[in-house]
N, C-alpha and C positions, 0 to 999 in steps of 0.2 A: 576518469583517475584510475591509477592503475589498480586493480584488484587487490594484487600481493601488498602494495602498502597500506590499503583499508584495512587487509586482513590483521596485519601486525598491530594497526592501531587498535581494533576491536578486540585484540588479542586481550587487552587489559581490563580487568573485571570493572574499574573504577570508572574509566572511560565509557566505557558501555552504559553503567549508570548514570552518570553524566546526561548522556545522550537521552536514555529513556526519560531521565527528568525534565529536561529542555524540550523532548515532543509534547511534553505536557504544558509547560508554560516559559516563557523568558524567566531568568534567576541571575541575581548577582552574586559574586563569589562566596560572599557570606553564607547565603542560603544552600548554594550547593554545599559547602564546606559541613555546615550542619546535618544536611541529608546523607552524605557520605560518613560522616563521623572521621573526617581527615582533615589535616591543619591546610588553612588557605594557601598557604607557601605550594603545598600539593596540588591542590585544586588548579592555580593559576600555571602549573605546569602541564598539567593535563591540558587544560583550556588552549594553552599555546600549541601544542602539538594538533590539537584538533582546530587551532586557528590555520595553522600553516597548511593544514591538508584542505582548508577550504570547505569545513564542514560545518562549524561554528562560526557566527559573526556578533559583534557587539555594538551596543550603543550607549551613549550618555544621557540619563534624563534629567530633570530640571535641579535636583538635589544632588546631581555628579554622581550617582551611581552607574556604574558602568554594568548594563544588562547583557547577557550572552542567550542566544537563540541559535536554532539549528538554521541552517544557511542554504541547505541543498535538499533536493528530493532526490536519493538513489536507490537504485537497485542492485544488487550483488547477490551473484547465484554460484553456489558451491556445488561440485558435482564428485560425489564418491561412490564407484561401482569397480567390480572385479575387472572392467576394462578400460577405465578412465579415474584419473584423480585430474580436476582442474576448476579454476574458476573463470567466469566470464567477466568480462569488463564491466566497471560498477555504471551501468548505464543510467541515465537521466529518466527516472519516469516522466511519460508525456502521453496527454489526451491527442497529439497531434500525428501519432503513429497511424500510417495508411493501412486499416484493417482489411481492406478490400482485396488485399494481397495473397491473402492467407488462402490456401487451396482446402487445407482440412477441417478449420475451425470455424464455426457461426458465432459471430457475435451480433447482438442489436445494438447498432451504430446508428446514431443522430445523426444525419450530415447538417451542419450549420455553415458550410462556407467556409470555415478559417482554418480547417486543418489542413498540414500540408504534409505531402508523402514524405514517408521515411524508408530508406531502405535499407531497415537492421535487419529485415527477416522476409519471407515468403518469395515467391518469384512468380507472382502475377496471375492468381486465379481470378475466374470469372467472377462477377457478381450480377445481380441484379436489381431493379428498382420497382419496389411494390408499395403502393400508397404512401409513396416519399420517404419510404425507408428502404435504406441500404442493406441487404442481407445478402451473404454469402451464399455460396452455390451448396456447399457440403457442411454438415455438423461434424463435430470430431467423430470418426469412424469405429466402430466397432469390430468391423472386420476390415482387413488389409486390402483384400478384393471382392468385392461384393459380386463379382461375376463368376467367381471360381465355384467348382464342386463343393459339397458339403464335406468331402474328406480333405483333409489337412495336405498343403501341397508343399514338400519339404526339399524341394530340388532346389540347386544352387540359384536358378534363376529367379525363383519364387524368393528367396530369402534374400537375395539382393534386393528385390524389387521393394520387400516388406522393410528392410533398412532403410534404403531411401526415403520411404513414405514416412518412417517413425523420426528421421532426422529431421525432416522437413516439419514433422507436426511438432517437436520439440523446440524449434526456432519458433514456431509460430504460439506456443504457448507462453516461452520468454516473452516474446512481443506482447501477447496480450496481457501478462501481469504486467509489465510496465504502464502500458494504458489504462488498465485500471487503476491502478496505484495514482498514475496522474489524476483522472478523472476522480478519482475518491477525494483526492486533494483540494479539486477544485468545488466538490459538492460540501465538504465539511467547509471550507473557506466561506461560501455562501449561506450554509446554515449559521455558522457564527457570525456573519453580518447580520442575519435576520432578528437579531437579539440585539438592540442600541444599548442595552442596560448595564454592557460591561461584561455580561455571565456569559456572551453567546458562544464561548469557546466550550463551557461546562455542558451546555447543554446541546451541541453537537456531539461532543463526547458521549454523553448519555446516550443519545438517539442511536450512535455506533455500537456502543456495548450491547443495546438490547436487541440490534439487529442481528448481532454478531453472536447471541445466544445467551446472554447473561440476561436472567428473569427476575430474580428476585432484588430487592432494594440492597439488600447485604451484598449480593454477586455484583450488581452493577457498580455498588459504593466501591469495592474492591477493584474492579476494573478500572476506574477510572480515578483511583487512590484519593478518595475524598470522603470525609465522614457520612456516616449512614443517617445523621439529621439532613445535610445540607444536600446529601443525595433526593430524600425523601423530599422535601419540600420542592427542589428543581423538577422530581419527576413529576410531583403532584401539578406543578405549573405546566408541564409540557401535556399532562392529562387535560387541562383546561384548554390547550391551546388545541386540542383535538387530535393530537401526534400520537398519543399513546393511549392505552387502556389496561384496566388493571383487574383481573379476573383472579378472585382469590389471592395469595400471595405474589400471582405471577403478572409482570408487564408484557405487553406486546406492543407492536406498531400498528396502528390503524391504517396506514396507507396501505392500499392496493397494491399488487403489481401492475 
């Protein structure tokens, strides 16, 4: 998708709020209208533009209500610096990116035989196989040239080499973010499906909120946009499942890395 088109769409606050709402759950027009505090006609116009861009899709339930949901998993990057202003294309998030091609970035990648190479970034770094796990040769480098002396080398040749390495690392980081976003979506889908009582999405979002630093029941409720009472009951269930533990007023994941 063209990044300029996406930026124009997201320039409207109400369209951003619609996407934020739909990221939580599918909704029909009246729900969105009440959430935004604008007329249904205005909501329909926003939804039409989002639908034309392929960002939302709809389905009709048994009561003939049309529900809207987010249709794509995209990542848009905007760069503003003294030397550049620009956007990278709205790349689709994907866990099938070939992270073995990264030269300067190390990720723990579990090979499952289903991933296909993607030539979006990187240029063929070496990889090693260790105990069935694929690991890149180098982690993110604190020093650009580990072999140089302790004195900084500001020669044109050294600066040019550093520029090349940093540009490559920037591309690899962009690629890694797309991979992580795709993998996160897969994990959230799996967590949601593990709770068959219809509240799977809420439980997945609660776990994600705690993993992302929300510690108290109030903070978690605010993060997932649920009432404190509903949040407390759901957190208590996750504690009974052995996924969370509470110390004082703070919640933490019990799963170890």
